[in-house]
mmCIF file of the N, C-alpha and C atoms, coordinates in Angstrom:
data_MODEL
# 
_entry.id   MODEL 
# 
loop_
_atom_site.group_PDB 
_atom_site.id 
_atom_site.type_symbol 
_atom_site.label_atom_id 
_atom_site.label_alt_id 
_atom_site.label_comp_id 
_atom_site.label_asym_id 
_atom_site.label_entity_id 
_atom_site.label_seq_id 
_atom_site.pdbx_PDB_ins_code 
_atom_site.Cartn_x 
_atom_site.Cartn_y 
_atom_site.Cartn_z 
_atom_site.occupancy 
_atom_site.B_iso_or_equiv 
_atom_site.pdbx_formal_charge 
_atom_site.auth_seq_id 
_atom_site.auth_comp_id 
_atom_site.auth_asym_id 
_atom_site.auth_atom_id 
_atom_site.pdbx_PDB_model_num 
ATOM 1   N N  . MET A 1 1  ? -12.503 17.418 -21.191 1.00 0.00 ? 1  MET A N  1 
ATOM 2   C CA . MET A 1 1  ? -11.875 16.277 -20.552 1.00 0.00 ? 1  MET A CA 1 
ATOM 3   C C  . MET A 1 1  ? -11.833 16.538 -19.058 1.00 0.00 ? 1  MET A C  1 
ATOM 4   N N  . GLY A 1 2  ? -12.302 15.576 -18.275 1.00 0.00 ? 2  GLY A N  1 
ATOM 5   C CA . GLY A 1 2  ? -12.260 15.695 -16.822 1.00 0.00 ? 2  GLY A CA 1 
ATOM 6   C C  . GLY A 1 2  ? -11.195 14.795 -16.247 1.00 0.00 ? 2  GLY A C  1 
ATOM 7   N N  . ILE A 1 3  ? -11.039 14.869 -14.958 1.00 0.00 ? 3  ILE A N  1 
ATOM 8   C CA . ILE A 1 3  ? -9.994  14.085 -14.297 1.00 0.00 ? 3  ILE A CA 1 
ATOM 9   C C  . ILE A 1 3  ? -10.267 12.588 -14.402 1.00 0.00 ? 3  ILE A C  1 
ATOM 10  N N  . ASP A 1 4  ? -11.528 12.199 -14.559 1.00 0.00 ? 4  ASP A N  1 
ATOM 11  C CA . ASP A 1 4  ? -11.835 10.767 -14.643 1.00 0.00 ? 4  ASP A CA 1 
ATOM 12  C C  . ASP A 1 4  ? -12.110 10.286 -16.066 1.00 0.00 ? 4  ASP A C  1 
ATOM 13  N N  . THR A 1 5  ? -11.710 11.088 -17.060 1.00 0.00 ? 5  THR A N  1 
ATOM 14  C CA . THR A 1 5  ? -11.849 10.683 -18.452 1.00 0.00 ? 5  THR A CA 1 
ATOM 15  C C  . THR A 1 5  ? -10.549 10.045 -18.919 1.00 0.00 ? 5  THR A C  1 
ATOM 16  N N  . GLU A 1 6  ? -10.642 8.796  -19.351 1.00 0.00 ? 6  GLU A N  1 
ATOM 17  C CA . GLU A 1 6  ? -9.430  8.110  -19.815 1.00 0.00 ? 6  GLU A CA 1 
ATOM 18  C C  . GLU A 1 6  ? -8.994  8.638  -21.167 1.00 0.00 ? 6  GLU A C  1 
ATOM 19  N N  . ARG A 1 7  ? -7.686  8.722  -21.364 1.00 0.00 ? 7  ARG A N  1 
ATOM 20  C CA . ARG A 1 7  ? -7.109  9.172  -22.629 1.00 0.00 ? 7  ARG A CA 1 
ATOM 21  C C  . ARG A 1 7  ? -5.935  8.276  -22.975 1.00 0.00 ? 7  ARG A C  1 
ATOM 22  N N  . GLU A 1 8  ? -5.687  8.122  -24.250 1.00 0.00 ? 8  GLU A N  1 
ATOM 23  C CA . GLU A 1 8  ? -4.551  7.338  -24.727 1.00 0.00 ? 8  GLU A CA 1 
ATOM 24  C C  . GLU A 1 8  ? -3.400  8.287  -25.060 1.00 0.00 ? 8  GLU A C  1 
ATOM 25  N N  . ILE A 1 9  ? -2.782  8.852  -24.050 1.00 0.00 ? 9  ILE A N  1 
ATOM 26  C CA . ILE A 1 9  ? -1.664  9.774  -24.222 1.00 0.00 ? 9  ILE A CA 1 
ATOM 27  C C  . ILE A 1 9  ? -0.454  9.179  -23.520 1.00 0.00 ? 9  ILE A C  1 
ATOM 28  N N  . GLU A 1 10 ? 0.637   9.095  -24.243 1.00 0.00 ? 10 GLU A N  1 
ATOM 29  C CA . GLU A 1 10 ? 1.872   8.622  -23.627 1.00 0.00 ? 10 GLU A CA 1 
ATOM 30  C C  . GLU A 1 10 ? 2.660   9.821  -23.130 1.00 0.00 ? 10 GLU A C  1 
ATOM 31  N N  . ALA A 1 11 ? 3.202   9.693  -21.932 1.00 0.00 ? 11 ALA A N  1 
ATOM 32  C CA . ALA A 1 11 ? 3.981   10.785 -21.351 1.00 0.00 ? 11 ALA A CA 1 
ATOM 33  C C  . ALA A 1 11 ? 5.099   10.203 -20.508 1.00 0.00 ? 11 ALA A C  1 
ATOM 34  N N  . ASN A 1 12 ? 6.146   10.976 -20.359 1.00 0.00 ? 12 ASN A N  1 
ATOM 35  C CA . ASN A 1 12 ? 7.263   10.628 -19.498 1.00 0.00 ? 12 ASN A CA 1 
ATOM 36  C C  . ASN A 1 12 ? 7.114   11.448 -18.218 1.00 0.00 ? 12 ASN A C  1 
ATOM 37  N N  . LEU A 1 13 ? 7.172   10.791 -17.070 1.00 0.00 ? 13 LEU A N  1 
ATOM 38  C CA . LEU A 1 13 ? 7.049   11.457 -15.781 1.00 0.00 ? 13 LEU A CA 1 
ATOM 39  C C  . LEU A 1 13 ? 8.316   11.211 -14.990 1.00 0.00 ? 13 LEU A C  1 
ATOM 40  N N  . GLN A 1 14 ? 8.925   12.294 -14.509 1.00 0.00 ? 14 GLN A N  1 
ATOM 41  C CA . GLN A 1 14 ? 10.110  12.185 -13.668 1.00 0.00 ? 14 GLN A CA 1 
ATOM 42  C C  . GLN A 1 14 ? 9.869   12.997 -12.401 1.00 0.00 ? 14 GLN A C  1 
ATOM 43  N N  . ILE A 1 15 ? 10.351  12.495 -11.274 1.00 0.00 ? 15 ILE A N  1 
ATOM 44  C CA . ILE A 1 15 ? 10.201  13.191 -9.999  1.00 0.00 ? 15 ILE A CA 1 
ATOM 45  C C  . ILE A 1 15 ? 11.541  13.130 -9.281  1.00 0.00 ? 15 ILE A C  1 
ATOM 46  N N  . GLY A 1 16 ? 11.994  14.273 -8.791  1.00 0.00 ? 16 GLY A N  1 
ATOM 47  C CA . GLY A 1 16 ? 13.256  14.286 -8.067  1.00 0.00 ? 16 GLY A CA 1 
ATOM 48  C C  . GLY A 1 16 ? 13.529  15.641 -7.438  1.00 0.00 ? 16 GLY A C  1 
ATOM 49  N N  . PRO A 1 17 ? 14.579  15.722 -6.639  1.00 0.00 ? 17 PRO A N  1 
ATOM 50  C CA . PRO A 1 17 ? 14.926  16.987 -5.998  1.00 0.00 ? 17 PRO A CA 1 
ATOM 51  C C  . PRO A 1 17 ? 15.673  17.907 -6.970  1.00 0.00 ? 17 PRO A C  1 
ATOM 52  N N  . THR A 1 18 ? 15.512  19.211 -6.761  1.00 0.00 ? 18 THR A N  1 
ATOM 53  C CA . THR A 1 18 ? 16.262  20.184 -7.544  1.00 0.00 ? 18 THR A CA 1 
ATOM 54  C C  . THR A 1 18 ? 17.484  20.613 -6.740  1.00 0.00 ? 18 THR A C  1 
ATOM 55  N N  . ASP A 1 19 ? 18.364  21.362 -7.382  1.00 0.00 ? 19 ASP A N  1 
ATOM 56  C CA . ASP A 1 19 ? 19.560  21.833 -6.679  1.00 0.00 ? 19 ASP A CA 1 
ATOM 57  C C  . ASP A 1 19 ? 19.265  22.997 -5.733  1.00 0.00 ? 19 ASP A C  1 
ATOM 58  N N  . THR A 1 20 ? 18.002  23.439 -5.702  1.00 0.00 ? 20 THR A N  1 
ATOM 59  C CA . THR A 1 20 ? 17.621  24.520 -4.791  1.00 0.00 ? 20 THR A CA 1 
ATOM 60  C C  . THR A 1 20 ? 16.738  24.025 -3.644  1.00 0.00 ? 20 THR A C  1 
ATOM 61  N N  . GLY A 1 21 ? 16.629  22.694 -3.467  1.00 0.00 ? 21 GLY A N  1 
ATOM 62  C CA . GLY A 1 21 ? 15.878  22.129 -2.357  1.00 0.00 ? 21 GLY A CA 1 
ATOM 63  C C  . GLY A 1 21 ? 14.391  21.982 -2.591  1.00 0.00 ? 21 GLY A C  1 
ATOM 64  N N  . MET A 1 22 ? 13.975  22.065 -3.831  1.00 0.00 ? 22 MET A N  1 
ATOM 65  C CA . MET A 1 22 ? 12.570  21.864 -4.166  1.00 0.00 ? 22 MET A CA 1 
ATOM 66  C C  . MET A 1 22 ? 12.395  20.441 -4.702  1.00 0.00 ? 22 MET A C  1 
ATOM 67  N N  . VAL A 1 23 ? 11.156  20.016 -4.844  1.00 0.00 ? 23 VAL A N  1 
ATOM 68  C CA . VAL A 1 23 ? 10.846  18.734 -5.466  1.00 0.00 ? 23 VAL A CA 1 
ATOM 69  C C  . VAL A 1 23 ? 10.232  19.043 -6.822  1.00 0.00 ? 23 VAL A C  1 
ATOM 70  N N  . ARG A 1 24 ? 10.811  18.475 -7.878  1.00 0.00 ? 24 ARG A N  1 
ATOM 71  C CA . ARG A 1 24 ? 10.309  18.741 -9.228  1.00 0.00 ? 24 ARG A CA 1 
ATOM 72  C C  . ARG A 1 24 ? 9.555   17.534 -9.756  1.00 0.00 ? 24 ARG A C  1 
ATOM 73  N N  . ILE A 1 25 ? 8.356   17.797 -10.270 1.00 0.00 ? 25 ILE A N  1 
ATOM 74  C CA . ILE A 1 25 ? 7.604   16.835 -11.063 1.00 0.00 ? 25 ILE A CA 1 
ATOM 75  C C  . ILE A 1 25 ? 7.720   17.334 -12.493 1.00 0.00 ? 25 ILE A C  1 
ATOM 76  N N  . TYR A 1 26 ? 8.266   16.503 -13.346 1.00 0.00 ? 26 TYR A N  1 
ATOM 77  C CA . TYR A 1 26 ? 8.532   16.900 -14.724 1.00 0.00 ? 26 TYR A CA 1 
ATOM 78  C C  . TYR A 1 26 ? 7.756   15.976 -15.650 1.00 0.00 ? 26 TYR A C  1 
ATOM 79  N N  . VAL A 1 27 ? 6.891   16.555 -16.481 1.00 0.00 ? 27 VAL A N  1 
ATOM 80  C CA . VAL A 1 27 ? 6.070   15.787 -17.416 1.00 0.00 ? 27 VAL A CA 1 
ATOM 81  C C  . VAL A 1 27 ? 6.455   16.195 -18.828 1.00 0.00 ? 27 VAL A C  1 
ATOM 82  N N  . GLU A 1 28 ? 6.674   15.191 -19.680 1.00 0.00 ? 28 GLU A N  1 
ATOM 83  C CA . GLU A 1 28 ? 7.012   15.439 -21.079 1.00 0.00 ? 28 GLU A CA 1 
ATOM 84  C C  . GLU A 1 28 ? 6.119   14.561 -21.948 1.00 0.00 ? 28 GLU A C  1 
ATOM 85  N N  . ALA A 1 29 ? 5.426   15.193 -22.891 1.00 0.00 ? 29 ALA A N  1 
ATOM 86  C CA . ALA A 1 29 ? 4.559   14.470 -23.813 1.00 0.00 ? 29 ALA A CA 1 
ATOM 87  C C  . ALA A 1 29 ? 4.541   15.201 -25.140 1.00 0.00 ? 29 ALA A C  1 
ATOM 88  N N  . ASP A 1 30 ? 4.782   14.474 -26.218 1.00 0.00 ? 30 ASP A N  1 
ATOM 89  C CA . ASP A 1 30 ? 4.844   15.075 -27.551 1.00 0.00 ? 30 ASP A CA 1 
ATOM 90  C C  . ASP A 1 30 ? 5.814   16.255 -27.528 1.00 0.00 ? 30 ASP A C  1 
ATOM 91  N N  . ASP A 1 31 ? 5.326   17.447 -27.843 1.00 0.00 ? 31 ASP A N  1 
ATOM 92  C CA . ASP A 1 31 ? 6.186   18.630 -27.868 1.00 0.00 ? 31 ASP A CA 1 
ATOM 93  C C  . ASP A 1 31 ? 6.012   19.502 -26.633 1.00 0.00 ? 31 ASP A C  1 
ATOM 94  N N  . VAL A 1 32 ? 5.485   18.936 -25.553 1.00 0.00 ? 32 VAL A N  1 
ATOM 95  C CA . VAL A 1 32 ? 5.194   19.707 -24.346 1.00 0.00 ? 32 VAL A CA 1 
ATOM 96  C C  . VAL A 1 32 ? 6.087   19.234 -23.206 1.00 0.00 ? 32 VAL A C  1 
ATOM 97  N N  . GLU A 1 33 ? 6.697   20.184 -22.503 1.00 0.00 ? 33 GLU A N  1 
ATOM 98  C CA . GLU A 1 33 ? 7.478   19.900 -21.296 1.00 0.00 ? 33 GLU A CA 1 
ATOM 99  C C  . GLU A 1 33 ? 6.908   20.740 -20.166 1.00 0.00 ? 33 GLU A C  1 
ATOM 100 N N  . ILE A 1 34 ? 6.565   20.096 -19.049 1.00 0.00 ? 34 ILE A N  1 
ATOM 101 C CA . ILE A 1 34 ? 5.979   20.820 -17.924 1.00 0.00 ? 34 ILE A CA 1 
ATOM 102 C C  . ILE A 1 34 ? 6.796   20.525 -16.667 1.00 0.00 ? 34 ILE A C  1 
ATOM 103 N N  . PRO A 1 35 ? 7.677   21.446 -16.259 1.00 0.00 ? 35 PRO A N  1 
ATOM 104 C CA . PRO A 1 35 ? 8.375   21.292 -14.988 1.00 0.00 ? 35 PRO A CA 1 
ATOM 105 C C  . PRO A 1 35 ? 7.568   21.992 -13.885 1.00 0.00 ? 35 PRO A C  1 
ATOM 106 N N  . MET A 1 36 ? 7.297   21.279 -12.804 1.00 0.00 ? 36 MET A N  1 
ATOM 107 C CA . MET A 1 36 ? 6.549   21.853 -11.682 1.00 0.00 ? 36 MET A CA 1 
ATOM 108 C C  . MET A 1 36 ? 7.369   21.660 -10.422 1.00 0.00 ? 36 MET A C  1 
ATOM 109 N N  . ASP A 1 37 ? 7.718   22.750 -9.752  1.00 0.00 ? 37 ASP A N  1 
ATOM 110 C CA . ASP A 1 37 ? 8.526   22.692 -8.537  1.00 0.00 ? 37 ASP A CA 1 
ATOM 111 C C  . ASP A 1 37 ? 7.649   22.947 -7.316  1.00 0.00 ? 37 ASP A C  1 
ATOM 112 N N  . PHE A 1 38 ? 7.879   22.125 -6.268  1.00 0.00 ? 38 PHE A N  1 
ATOM 113 C CA . PHE A 1 38 ? 7.101   22.221 -5.038  1.00 0.00 ? 38 PHE A CA 1 
ATOM 114 C C  . PHE A 1 38 ? 8.030   22.219 -3.840  1.00 0.00 ? 38 PHE A C  1 
ATOM 115 N N  . ALA A 1 39 ? 7.633   22.936 -2.800  1.00 0.00 ? 39 ALA A N  1 
ATOM 116 C CA . ALA A 1 39 ? 8.337   22.851 -1.524  1.00 0.00 ? 39 ALA A CA 1 
ATOM 117 C C  . ALA A 1 39 ? 8.161   21.425 -1.008  1.00 0.00 ? 39 ALA A C  1 
ATOM 118 N N  . PRO A 1 40 ? 9.130   20.916 -0.239  1.00 0.00 ? 40 PRO A N  1 
ATOM 119 C CA . PRO A 1 40 ? 9.023   19.540 0.256   1.00 0.00 ? 40 PRO A CA 1 
ATOM 120 C C  . PRO A 1 40 ? 7.716   19.243 0.988   1.00 0.00 ? 40 PRO A C  1 
ATOM 121 N N  . ASP A 1 41 ? 7.216   20.178 1.804   1.00 0.00 ? 41 ASP A N  1 
ATOM 122 C CA . ASP A 1 41 ? 5.951   19.934 2.515   1.00 0.00 ? 41 ASP A CA 1 
ATOM 123 C C  . ASP A 1 41 ? 4.780   19.810 1.543   1.00 0.00 ? 41 ASP A C  1 
ATOM 124 N N  . ASP A 1 42 ? 4.785   20.629 0.494   1.00 0.00 ? 42 ASP A N  1 
ATOM 125 C CA . ASP A 1 42 ? 3.736   20.524 -0.526  1.00 0.00 ? 42 ASP A CA 1 
ATOM 126 C C  . ASP A 1 42 ? 3.844   19.200 -1.276  1.00 0.00 ? 42 ASP A C  1 
ATOM 127 N N  . ALA A 1 43 ? 5.070   18.758 -1.550  1.00 0.00 ? 43 ALA A N  1 
ATOM 128 C CA . ALA A 1 43 ? 5.275   17.478 -2.224  1.00 0.00 ? 43 ALA A CA 1 
ATOM 129 C C  . ALA A 1 43 ? 4.753   16.329 -1.361  1.00 0.00 ? 43 ALA A C  1 
ATOM 130 N N  . ASP A 1 44 ? 4.938   16.428 -0.045  1.00 0.00 ? 44 ASP A N  1 
ATOM 131 C CA . ASP A 1 44 ? 4.385   15.409 0.860   1.00 0.00 ? 44 ASP A CA 1 
ATOM 132 C C  . ASP A 1 44 ? 2.865   15.348 0.749   1.00 0.00 ? 44 ASP A C  1 
ATOM 133 N N  . GLU A 1 45 ? 2.220   16.515 0.674   1.00 0.00 ? 45 GLU A N  1 
ATOM 134 C CA . GLU A 1 45 ? 0.762   16.552 0.534   1.00 0.00 ? 45 GLU A CA 1 
ATOM 135 C C  . GLU A 1 45 ? 0.319   15.943 -0.788  1.00 0.00 ? 45 GLU A C  1 
ATOM 136 N N  . ILE A 1 46 ? 1.061   16.220 -1.854  1.00 0.00 ? 46 ILE A N  1 
ATOM 137 C CA . ILE A 1 46 ? 0.743   15.636 -3.162  1.00 0.00 ? 46 ILE A CA 1 
ATOM 138 C C  . ILE A 1 46 ? 0.878   14.115 -3.096  1.00 0.00 ? 46 ILE A C  1 
ATOM 139 N N  . ALA A 1 47 ? 1.937   13.637 -2.458  1.00 0.00 ? 47 ALA A N  1 
ATOM 140 C CA . ALA A 1 47 ? 2.141   12.186 -2.317  1.00 0.00 ? 47 ALA A CA 1 
ATOM 141 C C  . ALA A 1 47 ? 0.986   11.556 -1.547  1.00 0.00 ? 47 ALA A C  1 
ATOM 142 N N  . GLU A 1 48 ? 0.501   12.226 -0.511  1.00 0.00 ? 48 GLU A N  1 
ATOM 143 C CA . GLU A 1 48 ? -0.640  11.708 0.249   1.00 0.00 ? 48 GLU A CA 1 
ATOM 144 C C  . GLU A 1 48 ? -1.900  11.654 -0.620  1.00 0.00 ? 48 GLU A C  1 
ATOM 145 N N  . GLU A 1 49 ? -2.094  12.672 -1.458  1.00 0.00 ? 49 GLU A N  1 
ATOM 146 C CA . GLU A 1 49 ? -3.253  12.683 -2.348  1.00 0.00 ? 49 GLU A CA 1 
ATOM 147 C C  . GLU A 1 49 ? -3.161  11.562 -3.380  1.00 0.00 ? 49 GLU A C  1 
ATOM 148 N N  . ILE A 1 50 ? -1.971  11.305 -3.895  1.00 0.00 ? 50 ILE A N  1 
ATOM 149 C CA . ILE A 1 50 ? -1.788  10.210 -4.849  1.00 0.00 ? 50 ILE A CA 1 
ATOM 150 C C  . ILE A 1 50 ? -2.069  8.865  -4.182  1.00 0.00 ? 50 ILE A C  1 
ATOM 151 N N  . THR A 1 51 ? -1.571  8.697  -2.967  1.00 0.00 ? 51 THR A N  1 
ATOM 152 C CA . THR A 1 51 ? -1.806  7.452  -2.233  1.00 0.00 ? 51 THR A CA 1 
ATOM 153 C C  . THR A 1 51 ? -3.296  7.264  -1.961  1.00 0.00 ? 51 THR A C  1 
ATOM 154 N N  . ALA A 1 52 ? -3.984  8.327  -1.558  1.00 0.00 ? 52 ALA A N  1 
ATOM 155 C CA . ALA A 1 52 ? -5.419  8.227  -1.290  1.00 0.00 ? 52 ALA A CA 1 
ATOM 156 C C  . ALA A 1 52 ? -6.187  7.879  -2.565  1.00 0.00 ? 52 ALA A C  1 
ATOM 157 N N  . ALA A 1 53 ? -5.810  8.480  -3.687  1.00 0.00 ? 53 ALA A N  1 
ATOM 158 C CA . ALA A 1 53 ? -6.481  8.174  -4.956  1.00 0.00 ? 53 ALA A CA 1 
ATOM 159 C C  . ALA A 1 53 ? -6.231  6.730  -5.364  1.00 0.00 ? 53 ALA A C  1 
ATOM 160 N N  . ALA A 1 54 ? -5.014  6.237  -5.158  1.00 0.00 ? 54 ALA A N  1 
ATOM 161 C CA . ALA A 1 54 ? -4.703  4.844  -5.495  1.00 0.00 ? 54 ALA A CA 1 
ATOM 162 C C  . ALA A 1 54 ? -5.536  3.893  -4.636  1.00 0.00 ? 54 ALA A C  1 
ATOM 163 N N  . ASN A 1 55 ? -5.688  4.221  -3.373  1.00 0.00 ? 55 ASN A N  1 
ATOM 164 C CA . ASN A 1 55 ? -6.501  3.376  -2.494  1.00 0.00 ? 55 ASN A CA 1 
ATOM 165 C C  . ASN A 1 55 ? -7.967  3.380  -2.909  1.00 0.00 ? 55 ASN A C  1 
ATOM 166 N N  . ARG A 1 56 ? -8.485  4.546  -3.321  1.00 0.00 ? 56 ARG A N  1 
ATOM 167 C CA . ARG A 1 56 ? -9.876  4.605  -3.804  1.00 0.00 ? 56 ARG A CA 1 
ATOM 168 C C  . ARG A 1 56 ? -10.020 3.816  -5.100  1.00 0.00 ? 56 ARG A C  1 
ATOM 169 N N  . ALA A 1 57 ? -9.035  3.926  -5.981  1.00 0.00 ? 57 ALA A N  1 
ATOM 170 C CA . ALA A 1 57 ? -9.088  3.219  -7.269  1.00 0.00 ? 57 ALA A CA 1 
ATOM 171 C C  . ALA A 1 57 ? -9.086  1.709  -7.064  1.00 0.00 ? 57 ALA A C  1 
ATOM 172 N N  . ARG A 1 58 ? -8.368  1.242  -6.058  1.00 0.00 ? 58 ARG A N  1 
ATOM 173 C CA . ARG A 1 58 ? -8.338  -0.198 -5.779  1.00 0.00 ? 58 ARG A CA 1 
ATOM 174 C C  . ARG A 1 58 ? -9.728  -0.733 -5.438  1.00 0.00 ? 58 ARG A C  1 
ATOM 175 N N  . GLY A 1 59 ? -10.570 0.119  -4.889  1.00 0.00 ? 59 GLY A N  1 
ATOM 176 C CA . GLY A 1 59 ? -11.908 -0.309 -4.487  1.00 0.00 ? 59 GLY A CA 1 
ATOM 177 C C  . GLY A 1 59 ? -12.935 -0.233 -5.605  1.00 0.00 ? 59 GLY A C  1 
ATOM 178 N N  . MET A 1 60 ? -12.530 0.257  -6.774  1.00 0.00 ? 60 MET A N  1 
ATOM 179 C CA . MET A 1 60 ? -13.461 0.398  -7.893  1.00 0.00 ? 60 MET A CA 1 
ATOM 180 C C  . MET A 1 60 ? -13.388 -0.802 -8.817  1.00 0.00 ? 60 MET A C  1 
ATOM 181 N N  . LYS A 1 61 ? -14.513 -1.100 -9.456  1.00 0.00 ? 61 LYS A N  1 
ATOM 182 C CA . LYS A 1 61 ? -14.499 -2.141 -10.476 1.00 0.00 ? 61 LYS A CA 1 
ATOM 183 C C  . LYS A 1 61 ? -13.865 -1.569 -11.740 1.00 0.00 ? 61 LYS A C  1 
ATOM 184 N N  . PRO A 1 62 ? -13.058 -2.341 -12.444 1.00 0.00 ? 62 PRO A N  1 
ATOM 185 C CA . PRO A 1 62 ? -12.475 -1.858 -13.697 1.00 0.00 ? 62 PRO A CA 1 
ATOM 186 C C  . PRO A 1 62 ? -13.550 -1.596 -14.739 1.00 0.00 ? 62 PRO A C  1 
ATOM 187 N N  . ARG A 1 63 ? -13.339 -0.555 -15.537 1.00 0.00 ? 63 ARG A N  1 
ATOM 188 C CA . ARG A 1 63 ? -14.261 -0.251 -16.638 1.00 0.00 ? 63 ARG A CA 1 
ATOM 189 C C  . ARG A 1 63 ? -14.024 -1.195 -17.795 1.00 0.00 ? 63 ARG A C  1 
ATOM 190 N N  . ARG A 1 64 ? -15.089 -1.498 -18.495 1.00 0.00 ? 64 ARG A N  1 
ATOM 191 C CA . ARG A 1 64 ? -14.933 -2.265 -19.731 1.00 0.00 ? 64 ARG A CA 1 
ATOM 192 C C  . ARG A 1 64 ? -14.677 -1.291 -20.849 1.00 0.00 ? 64 ARG A C  1 
ATOM 193 N N  . ARG A 1 65 ? -13.757 -1.609 -21.724 1.00 0.00 ? 65 ARG A N  1 
ATOM 194 C CA . ARG A 1 65 ? -13.443 -0.711 -22.841 1.00 0.00 ? 65 ARG A CA 1 
ATOM 195 C C  . ARG A 1 65 ? -14.142 -1.132 -24.089 1.00 0.00 ? 65 ARG A C  1 
# 
């Protein structure tokens, strides 16, 4: 599976600050829980990457299923 392979997986995504000043991205799916903590500057870079990917996706034609 690559980053551009679509999958039918449901997951819960939560993002927020921790009590130690980090930014946590928390993913929960089925029996898997993945907490990922980032320094605020790293979280800013991740947000920029997400925004850039969203902008690129807007320029693509939708795939037919």
